[in-house]
C-alpha positions in Angstrom: 35.2 -292.4 -11.3 34.4 -291.3 -14.6 38.4 -289.3 -14.5 39.6 -293.1 -14.3 37.7 -294.4 -16.3 38.6 -292.1 -19.2 42.0 -292.7 -18.4 41.6 -296.8 -18.4 40.4 -296.4 -21.9 42.6 -293.9 -23.3 45.6 -296.0 -21.9 44.0 -299.4 -23.7 43.7 -297.6 -26.5 47.4 -296.8 -27.0 48.5 -299.7 -26.0 46.2 -301.4 -28.6 47.9 -299.1 -31.0 51.6 -299.5 -29.4 51.0 -303.1 -29.7 49.6 -302.4 -33.8 52.5 -304.6 -35.9 51.5 -307.9 -34.6 48.0 -307.2 -34.7 48.0 -307.5 -38.8 51.1 -309.9 -39.2 51.1 -311.7 -42.7 52.1 -315.6 -42.7 55.3 -315.2 -44.4 56.3 -312.4 -42.1 55.6 -314.2 -38.9 55.5 -317.6 -39.8 58.0 -320.0 -41.2 56.8 -323.8 -42.7 58.5 -326.4 -40.6 57.9 -329.7 -42.5 56.1 -331.0 -45.3 57.3 -327.9 -47.6 55.1 -329.2 -50.7 52.2 -329.6 -49.0 52.2 -326.3 -47.6 51.5 -322.5 -49.3 50.9 -319.1 -48.8 48.5 -317.6 -50.8 46.9 -314.1 -51.8 49.1 -311.3 -50.6 50.5 -313.1 -47.6 47.0 -313.1 -45.1 46.1 -317.1 -46.2 47.8 -320.1 -45.7 46.7 -323.5 -46.8 47.9 -326.5 -45.4 47.9 -330.4 -47.3 47.0 -334.0 -45.9 47.8 -336.9 -48.3 49.9 -340.1 -48.3 53.3 -338.8 -48.6 52.7 -336.2 -46.2 51.1 -333.6 -43.6 52.2 -330.0 -43.4 53.4 -328.0 -40.5 54.1 -324.0 -39.4 55.2 -322.1 -36.5 55.5 -318.5 -35.9 59.0 -317.0 -35.9 58.5 -315.3 -32.6 57.5 -316.6 -29.4 55.7 -315.1 -26.7 54.7 -314.4 -23.2 50.9 -313.5 -22.4 48.6 -311.9 -24.7 46.1 -313.1 -27.5 46.8 -315.3 -30.1 44.1 -315.8 -33.2 43.7 -317.6 -36.5 40.5 -317.6 -38.5 40.6 -321.6 -39.6 38.5 -323.6 -42.1 38.1 -327.2 -41.8 38.4 -330.1 -43.7 35.4 -330.9 -45.8 33.5 -333.9 -46.5 35.3 -336.8 -44.5 37.8 -335.7 -42.7 37.8 -338.8 -40.5 41.4 -339.8 -39.0 43.0 -336.5 -39.7 44.1 -333.5 -36.9 44.1 -329.8 -37.5 45.8 -328.2 -34.8 46.7 -325.0 -33.8 48.5 -324.5 -30.8 51.1 -322.7 -27.9 54.1 -324.4 -27.0 57.5 -323.9 -25.6 60.3 -326.8 -26.3 62.0 -329.4 -24.1 60.8 -332.3 -21.6 59.0 -329.1 -19.5 57.7 -327.6 -22.2 54.7 -325.6 -21.5 51.6 -325.8 -24.1 48.3 -324.7 -24.6 46.1 -326.8 -27.3 43.5 -326.2 -29.9 43.0 -329.9 -32.1 40.4 -330.5 -34.4 39.5 -334.3 -34.8 38.1 -335.1 -38.0 35.3 -337.3 -38.9 33.1 -339.2 -41.0 31.3 -337.2 -43.6 28.4 -335.7 -41.9 29.1 -336.0 -38.5 30.7 -333.1 -36.2 34.0 -332.3 -35.7 35.5 -332.5 -32.2 37.4 -329.8 -30.4 40.0 -330.8 -28.2 41.7 -328.7 -25.8 44.3 -329.1 -23.2 46.9 -327.7 -21.4 50.3 -328.8 -20.7 52.6 -326.9 -17.6 56.2 -328.1 -16.7 55.4 -331.0 -19.5 52.7 -332.9 -17.8 49.4 -332.6 -19.8 45.9 -334.9 -19.5 43.8 -331.7 -18.8 41.4 -332.6 -21.8 38.1 -331.1 -22.6 36.3 -332.0 -25.6 33.7 -330.4 -27.7 31.1 -330.8 -30.3 30.8 -327.0 -32.6 27.7 -325.3 -33.3 27.9 -324.5 -36.5 29.6 -326.5 -39.4 33.2 -325.7 -39.3 34.4 -326.0 -42.9 31.9 -324.4 -44.9 33.1 -321.2 -43.8 36.6 -319.6 -41.4 36.1 -319.3 -37.7 37.9 -317.3 -35.4 40.0 -319.4 -32.6 41.5 -317.6 -30.1 43.7 -318.0 -26.7 44.2 -315.1 -24.7 46.8 -315.8 -21.7 47.9 -314.1 -18.9 49.4 -313.9 -15.6 45.6 -314.4 -14.2 44.3 -317.2 -16.8 43.7 -319.0 -19.8 40.9 -319.1 -22.0 40.3 -320.5 -25.0 37.3 -318.5 -27.8 35.8 -319.8 -30.3 33.8 -316.9 -32.5 34.6 -314.9 -29.5 32.4 -317.0 -26.9 34.7 -318.8 -24.2 35.1 -322.5 -24.3 36.7 -322.7 -21.5 38.8 -321.2 -18.8 42.5 -322.6 -16.4 43.6 -319.8 -13.9 46.5 -319.5 -12.4 46.4 -321.1 -8.9 50.3 -321.7 -8.2 50.3 -319.9 -5.3 48.1 -323.3 -4.2 50.8 -325.7 -5.4 49.2 -325.7 -9.1 51.6 -325.3 -11.9 50.7 -322.6 -14.4 52.2 -321.4 -17.7 54.5 -318.4 -16.9 57.8 -318.8 -17.3 58.4 -319.9 -20.8 58.2 -317.8 -24.0 55.7 -320.1 -26.4 55.5 -319.9 -30.5 52.3 -320.4 -32.1 52.2 -323.8 -34.0 49.9 -325.3 -36.9 49.3 -328.8 -38.9 48.1 -331.0 -40.4 48.7 -334.6 -40.1 47.6 -338.4 -40.2 46.4 -339.4 -36.6 44.0 -342.6 -38.1 45.5 -344.0 -34.5 43.4 -342.1 -32.2 41.6 -339.3 -33.4 38.5 -340.4 -34.7 36.4 -343.2 -32.3 39.6 -343.7 -30.3 41.3 -344.9 -34.4 38.4 -347.1 -35.1 38.2 -345.2 -38.6 40.6 -344.9 -40.6 41.9 -342.2 -43.1 40.0 -342.7 -46.6 42.9 -342.0 -48.5 40.8 -341.5 -51.6 39.3 -338.5 -50.5 43.1 -336.7 -50.4 44.0 -334.4 -50.9 42.9 -333.5 -47.5 43.2 -329.1 -46.6 42.9 -326.8 -44.0 43.0 -323.4 -44.7 44.7 -320.3 -42.4 44.0 -316.9 -42.7 44.5 -313.7 -40.8 47.1 -314.6 -37.8 46.8 -312.3 -35.3 49.3 -311.8 -31.8 48.5 -309.2 -29.9 51.2 -310.3 -27.6 54.9 -309.7 -25.6 57.1 -311.1 -27.3 59.8 -313.3 -25.8 63.1 -312.1 -25.0 64.3 -314.8 -23.0 64.3 -314.6 -18.8 64.2 -311.0 -18.3 60.6 -311.5 -20.1 59.2 -313.2 -17.5 58.9 -309.9 -15.6 59.0 -307.2 -18.4 55.7 -309.1 -19.9 53.8 -309.5 -16.6 54.3 -306.2 -15.1 51.3 -304.3 -14.9 52.3 -301.5 -16.9 49.7 -299.6 -19.5 51.7 -301.0 -22.6 50.9 -304.3 -20.8 47.3 -304.4 -21.5 46.8 -308.2 -21.4 47.4 -307.3 -17.2 44.9 -304.6 -16.8 41.8 -305.6 -14.6 39.7 -306.3 -17.1 41.2 -309.0 -18.6 41.9 -310.9 -15.2 38.5 -312.6 -15.1 35.6 -313.6 -17.3 32.4 -311.1 -17.4 29.3 -312.4 -16.1 27.9 -312.3 -19.6 31.1 -314.2 -21.0 30.6 -316.6 -18.2 27.0 -317.3 -18.8 28.0 -317.4 -22.5 30.6 -320.4 -21.5 28.3 -322.2 -19.1 25.7 -322.1 -22.2 28.4 -323.7 -24.5 29.6 -326.8 -21.7 26.5 -327.2 -21.1 24.8 -328.2 -24.6 28.5 -329.1 -26.4 30.7 -330.2 -23.8 31.3 -334.3 -24.4 34.5 -334.7 -22.6 35.9 -333.1 -19.1 39.0 -334.8 -17.6 37.9 -333.6 -14.4 34.8 -335.5 -14.8 36.5 -338.7 -15.8 37.5 -340.4 -11.8 37.8 -344.1 -13.3 41.0 -342.7 -15.4 42.5 -341.0 -12.4 41.9 -343.5 -9.9 40.0 -341.1 -7.5 43.1 -339.5 -7.1 41.6 -336.4 -9.5 44.2 -333.7 -10.3 44.1 -330.3 -7.7 42.9 -327.6 -9.9 39.1 -329.6 -10.6 38.5 -328.7 -7.3 38.9 -325.0 -8.1 36.6 -323.1 -9.5 37.8 -322.4 -13.2 35.4 -319.1 -14.0 
């Protein structure tokens, strides 16, 4: 048993080293500006990014590559002060009407009020799987780590290494799971005052513009998407595909405790508890164990 454990550790280290080229990717090498070019800037030696929103435009970037499975992380410092009506988005998405998507969206609020972290997942073009949380810290005072871990078994949303949400693969039971479309990484800052803050009741105060969201240390330790051939390659249980190892197939007991703490104290909306919205016909994954 000790020999097997040592072998597993060695294989994990090899996988991490093998994927090192993506771990420390800086912004200009891995990401490009897609809109609002005058409102986005790479700073420092390329390890920092600022997105700006004013009455003229917002801004957005996307990764040059698409990925299928792995771990994508970003350090983000959100807009300070009165950010009501703004949305800072950080997510994975494929293209087309049947797209897959995994979302972090940060909904601004009036000065002194907490941000709402809005999470969602789309499979084959269908979303409506929102869960929302308050944060247990001030996300505007410093950078914090937001990570999406995605493998053939489950998707986990992390905030500063604490899991806040899990979506497991129940495809064998007829519930679609995002495992056949490569997804790029996107970040954007935009005007969403028609819905973002109190359902659109609080509008952007343009006197507080420009609004600036800051990003740092984008890392994608993930399988590069090279078309349909990647569906099998990225899911194969081989040493270089570290995300397929058993240790990542399910949260540990300690991690489940952390997630339950977050959800018990800071969760403010769960689509699986919104029976009125779905008129009693709840999405089938709501009856499954998502741990």
